N, C-alpha and C positions, 0 to 999 in steps of 0.2 A: 200708744207707744209714747214713752217719755224720752226727753232728750238724753237722759242717762243711758238709755238703751242703744244709743248711737256710738260707734267707735270711730276714731280717726286713725288712719294709718298712712304710711308713705305711699305715694302713687307708684304703681308697678308698671313696667312696660306693657304687660297684658291688658292694663286698664285703658290705654290710650285710644284704642279703636272705638270702644264704647263711648268714652268721653268726647271724642271727635264727632261722633254721631249726634250728641246733644247739641253741639254748636251748629252742625249742618241742618238738623231738623228745625232750627229756629232761624235759618238763613243768616247766621252770624259768621264772621270770619273764624275759621278753625284755629285753635291755639297752635302756634308754631311748634315744630318738632325739632329734635336735635339740640344743638348747643344754644339755641335762642331761648329755650326754657331752662330755668335753673333746675338743679337736682332736687330742690326743695318743693316738690309737688305733693299735695296731700288730698286724700279722699275721705269723705264721711261715708260709713257703711252701716247698714242694718240688716241682719240675717243674710249676709253675703251679697246684698244688693247695693250697688253704688248709688249714693244719693246726691252728693255734691263734690266739687273739686275746686282747688285754688292752688296757686303757686306763690311762693314767697321769694321775692328778689331782695337780696341783702346788699346794702351799699357799704361804703367804707366810712359811713357815719352812723348815727343812731336812728336813721330812717330806713324803714323797710317798705317794700311795695308788695301789696297783696293784689294779684292780678289774675286774669283769666278765670274768674269765678263763674261757675256754671252749676246748674242743678239738673237732675235727671227729669226730663219732660214727662216720663211715665209715672213719676212720683212727685207731682208738684208741691203738695202740702209737706210731705216729709223732707223733700229736697230743700225747701226754703227754711224749714226748722233746723235742718242739719247745718246750715251755713253758720249759725250762731256757735255751734259746737266746734266747727272747723276754725273759726276765727279765734275762739278761746284756746284751742290747741296750738295754733300758730303763735299766739301771744305767749303761752306757757313755754314752748320750746325755744323761744328767742329771748327769754328772760336774761337780762344783763347785757344784751347786745343791741336790742332795738327798743327805742323809747317811743317813737312816733311811727304810725302805720299810714300809708297812703293807698288809695285805691281809685282807679279811673273807671267810672261806671257810666256807660252810655245810656242806661235805662233809669228814668226818673223814679219810677215806682220802686225799683230795687235800691236805689240810693236812699230813698226814704226809709226802707226796711233797715238798711245798715245804720241809719241815724237812730231810728226808734229802738231797735233790738240789740244793736252791737256797739252803741256809743260813739259812732262816727259823727263828724260834723261835715256838712256839705259846704265846701269853701269856694266853689266855682259853679255857676249855673251853665247850662247847655252841655258842658263836658262832664259835670258832676264829679269833680275831684273831691273825694271824701278823705278826711283825715281823722285820726284819733290818737290820743296819747294814753299809754297804759295807766292804770289797769282797767280792763273791761269790767271787772267785778264791782269796782267802786261806782261805775256809771250805772250799771244795770243788774246788780246782784245776781 
């Protein structure tokens, strides 16, 4: 399967139960519900199966925060591949509003993936504050 076969769509209310299970199965804090999460949640999907999720928090500046990123533990390889498509989608839909993206990643290995595959820079250690300035395509075609 190629990355082009993955689609990204808005997160739907029906997706939340499954996505919450991803967090629970890893003993992570479950993404908050209700008004704590913005309406801008997105999922990467292949053949109807959810692969990854992320939320975009928009500020009153040119900075946006991509947070609560998670992948489907039943599809580890496809899930991690789909994150790249998810980040590209978020960048595309925020064109003209967001110039810099931040992400707070507690996992060193995943922070390194964002650095290698998605053009983020790791700006803080231990917390893994990752940042990137558009465009992703210029950094990693």
